C-alpha atoms as one frame of an Amber mdcrd trajectory, in Angstrom:
protein
   8.943 -36.758  50.639  11.381 -33.882  50.925  14.734 -34.059  52.715  16.884
 -31.516  54.553  20.325 -31.666  56.102  20.138 -31.890  59.893  22.552 -29.115
  60.751  26.195 -30.002  61.169  25.397 -33.722  61.531  25.349 -33.874  57.732
  22.476 -36.378  57.876  19.935 -35.781  55.128  16.662 -36.515  56.895  13.044
 -36.600  55.792  11.197 -33.389  56.566   8.565 -35.537  58.238  10.055 -37.773
  60.881   8.359 -40.460  62.917   7.528 -39.328  66.457   7.586 -42.555  68.463
   6.329 -41.488  71.889   2.827 -42.952  71.496   4.033 -46.381  70.412   5.729
 -46.764  73.780   2.246 -47.471  75.060   2.459 -45.904  78.502   1.291 -42.289
  78.187  -0.978 -42.073  75.154  -3.609 -44.609  76.065  -3.841 -48.193  74.756
  -1.542 -49.063  71.858  -1.289 -52.293  69.893   2.225 -53.251  68.765   0.772
 -54.548  65.504  -0.517 -51.057  64.749   2.841 -49.562  65.707   4.791 -51.911
  63.451   2.415 -51.300  60.549   2.697 -47.534  61.088   6.496 -47.558  61.038
   6.596 -49.690  57.909   4.077 -47.461  56.133   6.017 -44.331  57.094   9.241
 -45.822  55.729   7.426 -46.855  52.552   6.393 -43.209  52.162   9.951 -41.931
  52.488  10.456 -41.345  56.208  14.072 -42.002  57.159  14.211 -40.335  60.597
  12.669 -41.808  63.753  12.740 -40.032  67.100  12.228 -42.073  70.253  13.425
 -42.141  73.873  14.315 -44.622  76.566  11.478 -43.161  78.646   8.827 -44.009
  76.053   7.259 -47.108  77.547  10.426 -47.792  79.536  12.226 -48.772  76.355
   9.268 -50.402  74.608   9.149 -47.806  71.830  12.804 -48.528  71.091  12.174
 -52.286  71.092   9.342 -52.002  68.561  11.478 -49.819  66.319  14.346 -52.272
  66.568  12.124 -55.124  65.431  11.001 -53.199  62.365  14.501 -52.082  61.385
  15.632 -55.703  61.251  13.162 -56.238  58.405  14.106 -53.144  56.374  17.025
 -52.518  54.039  16.739 -48.713  53.925  19.048 -46.498  55.949  16.885 -45.121
  58.751  18.385 -42.532  61.087  17.524 -43.162  64.732  17.452 -40.495  67.419
  16.802 -41.425  71.020  17.079 -39.707  74.387  18.608 -40.209  77.827  16.096
 -39.541  80.624  17.075 -37.268  83.538  16.874 -38.530  87.099  14.228 -35.907
  87.907  11.542 -34.314  85.755  11.917 -31.480  85.200  15.375 -30.847  86.647
  15.650 -27.879  88.987  16.910 -24.662  87.354  19.540 -24.464  90.115  20.779
 -28.009  89.562  23.904 -29.088  87.711  24.034 -31.586  84.882  25.527 -34.284
  87.114  22.405 -34.111  89.293  20.159 -35.039  86.369  22.638 -36.921  84.185
  25.350 -38.513  86.306  27.945 -40.484  84.380  26.540 -43.898  85.266  23.018
 -42.894  84.254  24.291 -41.824  80.838  26.239 -45.061  80.434  23.363 -47.283
  81.539  20.835 -45.422  79.389  22.862 -45.612  76.185  23.652 -49.277  76.690
  19.955 -49.983  77.338  18.934 -48.097  74.199  21.472 -49.989  72.115  20.054
 -53.280  73.396  16.445 -52.213  72.896  17.093 -51.022  69.353  19.372 -53.993
  68.670  21.904 -51.636  67.120  25.656 -51.182  67.394  25.517 -47.414  66.950
  22.856 -44.740  67.523  22.807 -41.896  65.003  21.739 -39.177  67.426  21.694
 -39.283  71.223  19.914 -36.462  73.023  19.715 -35.406  76.638  15.973 -35.529
  77.304  16.222 -32.249  79.212  18.347 -29.121  79.397  18.731 -26.249  81.873
  20.610 -23.009  81.331  22.482 -23.509  84.587  24.333 -26.456  83.010  26.010
 -24.406  80.277  29.461 -24.539  81.845  29.162 -28.181  82.963  31.178 -30.574
  80.812  30.921 -33.928  82.616  27.907 -35.099  80.547  29.644 -34.123  77.327
  32.889 -35.865  78.213  30.959 -39.070  78.897  29.174 -38.843  75.537  32.441
 -38.160  73.725  33.763 -41.496  74.982  30.757 -43.206  73.416  31.509 -41.401
  70.138  35.102 -42.611  70.303  33.832 -46.159  70.838  31.600 -45.851  67.765
  28.399 -46.317  69.760  26.897 -42.903  68.997  27.463 -40.548  66.072  25.942
 -37.210  67.045  24.910 -35.311  70.188  21.874 -33.111  70.829  19.429 -31.978
  73.483  15.671 -31.802  73.800  14.490 -28.647  75.545  11.449 -28.330  77.790
   8.249 -26.722  76.582   8.403 -22.937  77.075  12.108 -23.129  77.922  13.844
 -23.110  74.546  15.864 -19.987  75.353  17.686 -21.931  78.057  19.650 -23.593
  75.262  20.931 -20.372  73.673  24.226 -20.296  75.570  24.730 -24.022  74.975
  24.796 -23.401  71.230  27.895 -21.238  71.579  29.819 -24.003  73.370  29.801
 -26.134  70.222  28.895 -29.254  72.210  25.618 -30.068  70.473  24.651 -30.558
  66.862  20.867 -30.583  67.241  18.161 -29.099  69.437  14.654 -30.503  69.698
  11.904 -28.039  70.566   8.130 -27.617  70.555   7.135 -25.564  67.520   3.702
 -25.274  65.944   1.074 -22.696  64.993   0.105 -22.259  68.645   3.679 -22.246
  69.978   5.863 -19.968  67.859   8.291 -18.387  70.327  11.315 -20.519  69.206
  11.510 -18.470  66.003  12.304 -15.302  67.976  15.656 -16.211  69.550  16.435
 -19.899  69.099  15.967 -20.327  65.367  18.176 -17.403  64.253  20.988 -18.503
  66.551  20.632 -22.138  65.492  20.970 -21.167  61.849  23.993 -18.998  62.570
  25.764 -21.951  64.215  24.362 -24.638  61.867  22.412 -26.400  64.615  19.821
 -28.861  63.340  16.333 -28.055  64.636  13.937 -30.937  65.278  10.430 -29.504
  65.707   8.208 -31.669  67.854   4.450 -31.456  68.533   3.656 -29.876  65.124
  -0.002 -30.864  65.525  -0.259 -29.666  69.149  -0.847 -33.236  70.358  -3.618
 -33.643  67.777  -5.468 -30.403  68.515  -4.550 -28.757  65.207  -6.232 -31.543
  63.239  -9.538 -30.202  64.501 -10.592 -33.580  65.858 -11.173 -32.397  69.428
 -14.564 -31.149  70.622 -15.862 -29.916  73.968 -16.974 -33.495  74.620 -13.527
 -34.959  73.976 -12.136 -37.115  76.768  -8.950 -39.138  77.008  -8.086 -42.515
  78.501  -6.764 -42.522  82.058  -3.355 -43.550  80.717  -3.286 -40.719  78.143
  -1.247 -37.759  79.414  -3.514 -35.395  77.467  -6.257 -36.067  79.998  -4.481
 -33.651  82.319  -3.660 -31.171  79.549  -6.834 -30.737  77.536  -9.788 -30.510
  79.899 -12.198 -27.906  81.255 -11.190 -24.322  80.525  -7.895 -25.372  78.928
  -9.732 -27.505  76.370 -12.206 -24.691  75.733  -9.364 -22.235  75.091  -7.598
 -24.613  72.729 -10.786 -25.180  70.762 -11.178 -21.422  70.319  -7.657 -21.164
  68.934  -8.202 -24.079  66.585 -11.406 -22.491  65.308  -9.392 -19.396  64.484
  -6.899 -21.607  62.623  -9.752 -23.158  60.636 -11.038 -19.712  59.705  -7.627
 -18.607  58.469  -7.066 -21.661  56.265 -10.711 -21.986  55.237 -11.327 -25.653
  55.954 -12.625 -28.072  58.575 -11.149 -31.135  56.923  -8.992 -33.044  59.405
  -6.397 -34.261  56.936  -6.053 -30.855  55.282  -5.692 -29.128  58.654  -2.945
 -31.572  59.599  -1.188 -30.949  56.285  -1.356 -27.182  56.766  -0.036 -27.475
  60.323   2.904 -29.596  59.169   3.655 -27.240  56.296   3.639 -24.318  58.713
   6.220 -26.004  60.936   8.444 -26.632  57.936   7.973 -23.184  56.417  10.638
 -21.817  58.762  14.010 -22.570  57.169  15.585 -23.244  60.572  13.475 -26.404
  60.923  15.187 -29.456  59.461  12.507 -31.999  60.321   9.280 -32.144  62.253
   8.183 -35.249  64.132   4.422 -35.711  64.433   3.361 -38.614  66.580   2.360
 -41.573  64.425   0.641 -44.605  65.901  -1.243 -46.269  63.030  -1.212 -46.618
  59.260  -3.834 -43.942  58.751  -1.779 -41.348  60.636   1.323 -42.381  58.718
  -0.458 -41.836  55.417  -1.925 -38.489  56.474   1.272 -37.069  57.957   3.689
 -38.332  55.336   1.713 -36.985  52.372   1.362 -33.485  53.841   2.895 -31.838
  50.759  -0.026 -32.761  48.532  -1.742 -29.495  49.529  -0.214 -26.031  49.338
  -0.420 -23.484  52.117  -0.883 -20.092  50.390   1.743 -17.460  51.161  -0.807
 -14.960  52.453  -2.118 -17.578  54.890   1.426 -18.348  56.053   1.860 -14.640
  56.728  -1.333 -14.539  58.781  -0.386 -17.662  60.717   3.026 -16.198  61.487
   1.189 -13.298  63.083  -1.133 -15.649  64.930  -1.545 -14.126  68.385  -2.687
 -17.242  70.230  -0.766 -17.830  73.440   1.094 -21.047  74.108  -1.020 -24.002
  75.090   1.828 -26.181  76.391
């Protein structure tokens, strides 16, 4: 496992983090806690020291499972979690207090601390950000009090899909240390404006969805269906699924393989090829996925292929 410093937080985190949305069990179809616990342990065994979760993942269940595992481990594992907004997504004309009023922030952090069974959270993130909030400071002042109390160490935001540029002005305020964003072979726009500015201001970039919700592993077909409780059922279907499959076929042609594990490794390497990315957080829900994702660096993505993928003209699928 390789490690990079997460911007100005100073935390040296594994380049592959553990994306803990699926283990919440409420939006990715059925999930067995035994599989989740085994997956977290395997990922840690393989060098993962950064886990990203959220209070909204299973209404705190993801955090609870993580907390149980951490009690059995001696390694230092950095935990990032998120405060959910009152509405999803917040209106672009809203103010931060509409989505993150003081009491919501307080209640959310205290709930996360209980769920994780921790005294201090390494990184707390607003699970949403709108450009209109740039000059609002109420949310930040509330979080600073938690820092003073020793209950959180660092502050960041997670930006909505397709909306990463809404965080550009926030960077200049100096209020956040990290930004989480969708970045993968099929969603490359963050490298145009966000990544250069993040590097200039030493903002740690957390790249989520590096496998495009599993699509870039090549495991989807035109017959693929998802459980009623899997959010992808309303994302990958009909014409949208057909279009994604076309893009993935192009990816396979460029890298010259149909092997699922190799495709996943190439997709993860691509996300990490950009020096602005400090860590990428594929979703991991079982031991097999932990092994595949955490050993990504056992294959090399040729430089000429990286160049072609960087010029990949596929439109966003998110």
